[in-house]
C-alpha positions, 0 to 999 in steps of 0.5 A, a space after each residue: 526518492 522512495 526512502 526518506 527519514 523517520 516516519 514514526 511520528 507523521 500525523 502523531 497529532 491526533 487531529 482529525 483531518 477534513 477528508 477523514 470526517 467526509 470519508 466518516 460521512 461517505 460510510 454514513 450513508 452508505 450504512 444507513 441507505 446503501 446510498 450508491 453515490 456514496 459508494 461510488 465516491 469512496 470507490 474513486 477515492 480508493 481504487 488506485 491507493 489499493 490497487 498499487 498497495 494490493 500490487 506490492 502484495 500479491 505480484 499478480 494483476 488477476 488476483 489484484 483486481 480480485 482482491 480490490 473489488 472483494 476488499 470494496 464489496 466489504 465496505 458495501 456490503 458491512 459498512 456499519 463495521 467501521 466504528 469510527 475509532 480509527 480512520 475511514 482509511 486504515 478501516 479499508 486498508 485493514 480489509 484489503 490486508 486481510 483479503 489479500 492474504 487469504 488470497 495469497 494462502 489460496 495458492 503459492 506467492 509466485 516466483 518473481 522474474 528479477 529481470 521483468 522490470 528492467 527489461 527494456 521498454 519499445 517506447 524510446 524516450 529522452 535520457 531524463 524520462 530513461 533514468 527515472 524509468 530506470 530507477 523505478 525499474 530498480 525498485 521495483 525489483 529490490 521490493 519483488 525481493 522482499 516478502 509480502 508482509 514487508 512490502 506492504 510496510 514500505 508501501 503504506 510508509 512511503 505511497 500512502 505516509 502513513 505512521 508506525 501506529 496506522 500499519 500497526 493497526 491495518 496490518 494486526 500486529 504491534 507497533 514494534 513489529 512494524 518497525 522490524 519488517 521497516 528495519 529489515 525492508 531498508 537495510 535490504 532496500 539500501 544493499 542494493 540500491 545504495 550503490 546504484 543510485 548514491 548514498 545520498 538517496 539514504 
């Protein structure tokens, strides 16, 4: 289920994860020698993660692809701007978020069609698959009614397992703002979904 418990203390121990060290080395290689293979490794790691994150903010596939490429080009062109005070993932998601805000500011945010995700697929499937897809469609519809800032908080919390402090760094806002946005988003999603999915999910 999408919504789980309080994530405020997640990854709060300060321990450095092996993956974070590996990614920092990749950034170091790009900065030192413009190592294309190192960049390709980072690209493979972050392409699916950023695609999901940007999709929840921008809601337009063509903008998502453009913003994704722009964000990763910043990583390629300016690896020296990573100073090691945060995780590489925090730095890259912060770049992607700023790029997404710029892309969104160049045009009006699209009005989401609340029925778009709910329209039946042409592909028939078993009952369990139908139920799963129905749940995903309801979640997508509910999230589509949140602002881009609130969708970013939800996405980073539940799909990328980021803690509040890390999210605050990515979004460049106080931790209190992140908590407020999360509270608002959860209240909205609960109101939209609790009756359909059951109160136990919340």
